[in-house]
Every structure is written in C-alpha cells, then in structure tokens.
N, C-alpha and C positions, 0 to 999 in steps of 0.2 A: 597533455593540455597545459603544459608549463609555459607555453608561449601566448597564453591568453590572459588578459587582465580582468579578474573578477574579485569582488569583495566577499561574495558568499562562499560557503563551503561546497566543494564539488566532490562527489563520490562516483567512481567509475568501476564497473565490473563488466568485462567483455565488451559488448556493444551497448551497454546500459549506462545511462548517466543520470545522476540525481544532483540537484542543487538545493540548498536550504539556507535560510537566513532568518534571524529574529526580525520581525517587522512590527514595529510599534509606532512608527511616525511616517509622515509624508516623505521625509528624506530616505527612510529605509525602503519605502515602496519604489522611489526613483532609483535607488541604488540597485535593487533587484531587477527592475526594468532594464537598466543599463547592462547588468550582468547577462541577462537573457540575450540582449542585442549583441554583446561581445561574443557570447558562445555561438550564436547563429553565424556571426561573421567568421569566426574560427572554423565552424563546420563547413561553410562555403569554401573558404580558402583551402581547406584540406580535403574537400570533396567527400565529406562524411556527414551528409545532411541529417538533421533531426527530422523525425516524422511527427509533425505538430499534432496529428490526430491521435497519437499515442501519448502525448505529453499531458499530464494532469497536475492540478494544483490541489493540495490538501492544506487547509488553514487549521492550525492548532493553537491552543491557548486562548485565554479569555480576552487578552488585550490585543489580539491580532486584528489588523485593520481590514481584513477580508477584501483586499483590492483585486481587481481584474488584471490579468497578465496576458500579453499577446506574444505570439511568435510568428514572424513573417506576415503580419497583418491579421492573423487568425487568433480569436480569443481562445485561450486555453480553458478546457473544461475543469470546473471545480467539483471535486468529489468528496464524499464523507469517508470513504475507505478505498483502498486499492490493494490488490494482491501483488506482491513483489517478491520474486524468487521463492514462491511458496509460502510467504508470510503475509498475513493480512495486517496492513497498517491502517489504523483508523484515526479520525481527527481528534478523538479523545485520548489516543495513545494507550487505550486499555487492551488487554489480551483476551477478553471474553470471547470474541468471535473466533479468534485464532484457536483457542482451546477447544471450543465446540466443533470447529471445522476439523481439527486434527483428530479429535476423539471420534467423530462420526465417520471419518475415513478409515480409522482403525476398525470400527465396528463393521463397516461395509466390507472391508477386505477380509475380516475374519468370517463374516456371514457367507461371503462368496466362496470361501475355501471349504465350507462344510459340505459334506455329501448329503444327498437327499434323505438318506437313512437317518442322519443325525438331527434333522430338523423336526422337532416335536413340539407339542404345545408347551412343554416344560422349557425347552430351549428358547422359544419365542418369549415366554414370560420372563426368563432370565435376562434376555436382551432388553426387554421393555423396562425392567427394574433398573438395570444398569444405565440405560439412557436417561431415565427419570433422575437418577442420582447425579449423573454427570452434567445434565443440562440445568439442574437446580441445586448445585452443591451447597449453597448457603443455608439450605433447610436441613442439611445432613451433617452438622458439625460434630 
C-alpha cells in the first residue's frame, strides 16, 4: 500500500487492514474521509476490494467527534467493541472483557477435558469459586 496517499496510520495483516487517526476537529474528519476514499480507490485499482459490511468504526477518547464514515456510499457501522485476531478491542480501550473472555475459554476448555468421573459437586464448587474470583477480582485484593 505504499502507492496510496493517506494521512492516517495503516496497519495490515494478511488480508486485514486497519486505519486509525486522532480525530478532534472537522479537518481531521475530512482527512479521514479522504483517506477512506483513497484506500477504496487503491483497492479498486488493484482489484482487492474492501468488504464494507465487515468494516467497523470504533470511536475512542473523550474528545473524539464521533463522525459518521462511508465506504462506497455505505455508512460504516459504529461499534463499542470488536474482536480482532482473537483480541477484544473496546471503545474505552480497557482489557476487562478480554480478560474475562480469555479466562472463561480456559475454564471451558479445562471443564471439557474432564472425564465424567472427575465431575463432582466439589469440582463444580471449585469452578464456581474460581469464576467468582476471576470475574470480580477487585473484591479479592
């Protein structure tokens, strides 16, 4: 993508593209709109079209202008969080949901690996206690 002119930061991984920019003014909004247009033009020229239905906007920060953005005439969906390459990115940029998601997957994987003989009321109570602690760690300092 070195042959496309954009002011925002562009991150690529395989067929996945992310762009980001600090947006605090109308000029920033227009700059990001132009960047989206330039990226779409590049994708058409190189026959590597973006799927606008999969493109999402996450507004972060208190001074963000929360503008609407469009790709090929379609308004892009604004979301509070998005799972990306297995990581949950949220508008507040906190890791709480990622931590809970990762922990619950570990518990489920471990639980599914137990044989029926191992599952007892003691095992269930241990899992419940562990879940209570993990989902509310601030009460267990």
